[in-house]
C-alpha positions, 0 to 999 in steps of 0.5 A, spaced: 911 646 013 904 644 015 899 648 018 899 653 022 894 653 028 892 659 033 890 659 039 888 665 044 887 667 051 883 672 054 887 675 060 888 681 064 895 683 067 899 681 060 905 684 064 905 678 070 908 674 063 916 674 063 917 669 056 915 673 049 908 672 047 904 676 042 898 680 045 892 684 042 888 689 047 882 691 047 880 695 041 886 693 036 885 688 031 888 681 030 893 682 024 895 675 022 900 679 018 904 682 023 903 676 028 907 671 022 912 676 021 913 676 030 915 669 029 917 668 022 913 665 019 909 664 012 902 667 013 899 662 008 901 657 012 896 659 018 890 656 018 884 660 016 879 659 020 883 660 026 886 667 023 878 669 023 876 666 030 883 670 033 880 676 029 872 675 032 875 674 039 879 681 039 873 684 038 869 682 043 875 684 048 873 689 054 877 694 057 883 692 060 883 685 056 888 682 053 888 677 048 894 672 048 896 669 042 900 663 040 901 658 035 902 650 034 905 647 028 901 641 025 905 635 021 
């Protein structure tokens, strides 16, 4: 498997989405291992810079905000 790139978006109404999504609520820490387990991915394949960027974005969330995290697999 190739490198797994993470992307994240700040949202204020996660309940408006219907499909399964991975969210980090304000005040929580992005846990890369939990994310990998949720999608049956190898934690070591997650891009380290993307993991740090996602953790930083989660740390900056304000009240009422969530971070929606998704991924893509680079060839």
